C-alpha positions in Angstrom: -41.8 9.0 44.1 -39.9 10.7 47.0 -41.4 11.2 50.4 -39.3 14.2 51.4 -39.5 17.3 49.1 -36.7 19.7 48.7 -38.3 22.6 46.9 -35.3 24.9 47.4 -32.4 25.1 45.0 -28.8 26.1 45.6 -29.3 29.8 44.7 -32.3 30.2 47.1 -30.4 28.4 49.9 -27.3 30.5 49.3 -29.5 33.7 49.2 -31.0 32.7 52.6 -27.5 32.6 54.1 -26.7 36.0 52.5 -29.8 37.5 54.2 -28.7 36.1 57.6 -25.1 37.4 57.2 -23.1 38.8 58.8 -24.8 39.2 62.2 -27.8 37.4 63.7 -31.1 38.7 62.5 -34.5 38.9 64.3 -36.7 36.1 63.1 -39.6 38.4 61.9 -37.1 40.6 60.0 -35.5 37.6 58.4 -38.8 36.0 57.3 -40.0 39.3 55.8 -36.7 39.7 53.9 -36.9 36.2 52.6 -40.6 36.4 51.7 -39.8 39.4 49.5 -37.2 37.5 47.5 -38.0 33.7 47.6 -40.9 31.5 46.6 -40.3 29.1 49.6 -38.8 31.2 52.4 -39.8 28.9 55.2 -38.5 25.8 53.4 -35.2 27.5 52.7 -34.8 28.4 56.4 -35.7 24.9 57.4 -33.3 23.3 55.0 -30.5 25.7 56.2 -31.2 24.8 59.8 -31.6 21.0 59.0 -28.1 20.8 57.5 -26.5 23.0 60.0 -26.0 26.2 58.1 -28.0 28.4 60.4 -29.6 28.1 63.8 -32.2 29.9 65.9 -30.9 31.5 69.0 -33.8 32.9 71.0 -35.7 35.0 68.6 -32.9 35.5 66.2 -31.4 33.5 63.3 -27.7 33.2 63.0 -25.3 31.6 60.6 -23.3 28.7 61.9 -19.5 28.5 61.1 -20.5 26.0 58.3 -23.0 28.5 56.9 -20.4 31.3 56.9 -17.8 29.0 55.4 -20.2 28.3 52.4 -20.8 32.0 51.9 -17.0 32.5 51.8 -16.4 29.6 49.4 -19.6 29.0 47.5 -17.9 26.4 45.2 -17.5 24.1 48.2 -20.9 23.1 49.6 -20.8 21.8 53.2 -20.5 18.1 53.7 -23.7 17.9 55.7 -25.7 19.6 52.9 -24.2 17.2 50.3 -24.9 14.2 52.4 -28.5 15.3 53.0 -29.0 15.9 49.2 -27.5 12.6 48.3 -29.7 10.7 50.8 -32.9 12.6 50.1 -33.2 13.3 46.4 -34.1 10.6 43.8 -30.7 10.6 42.0 -30.8 7.0 40.7 -34.2 7.5 39.1 -33.3 10.8 37.6 -30.0 9.5 36.2 -31.7 6.4 34.8 -34.2 8.6 33.0 -31.5 10.8 31.7 -29.5 7.8 30.4 -32.6 6.1 28.9 -33.3 9.3 26.9 -29.9 9.5 25.3 -28.4 11.9 27.8 -30.9 14.7 27.2 -34.0 15.0 29.4 -36.7 17.7 29.4 -37.2 19.1 32.9 -40.9 18.0 32.6 -39.7 14.4 32.8 -38.5 15.0 36.3 -42.0 16.0 37.5 -43.3 12.4 37.9 -40.6 11.8 40.5 -42.5 14.1 42.9 -46.1 14.6 44.0 -48.4 16.7 41.7 -48.7 20.3 42.4 -46.6 23.5 42.8 -44.3 22.0 45.5 -43.6 19.0 43.3 -42.8 21.3 40.4 -40.4 23.3 42.6 -38.8 20.1 43.9 -38.2 18.9 40.3 -36.6 22.2 39.4 -34.5 22.1 42.6 -33.4 18.6 41.7 -32.2 19.8 38.3 -30.3 22.7 39.9 -28.7 20.6 42.7 -27.8 18.0 40.1 -26.0 20.6 38.0 -24.2 22.0 41.1 -23.1 18.5 42.0 -21.8 17.7 38.5 -24.4 15.0 37.6 -25.5 17.0 34.5 -25.6 20.3 32.8 -28.8 22.4 33.4 -30.1 24.2 30.4 -33.2 26.4 30.2 -35.7 23.5 29.7 -33.6 20.3 30.0 -30.7 18.6 31.6 -27.9 17.0 29.6 -25.5 14.4 30.8 -21.8 15.2 31.2 
């Protein structure tokens, strides 16, 4: 089981950057806008900041050049984000489960890689989404399938 949860998938992280674009936004305004549209707004902001996509400047949040670059070319995730995901998420365990199940794995089978509860469920879903973005598998409605 992983110690560090990433309950934010690529769409939510990308949306976070869209909210902060194009100019710096006051922190309270940004949080309110993200709360209205995301399940985990604080985690999305923290992830964006951790991997260098945004930064807090005084009481405002601003995109970094890397964050703006990802907005401009969404098919090219930033290297720092990729490195963080590769180091943090349980790829070997997930890929082994996928392989052992004949290259089709229900999303429910990813739950045991994370702590029980809502955050663990979100982290399992995020793992499935990031894996699809990185090309490890195809994400279907209720399962992942190997490529």
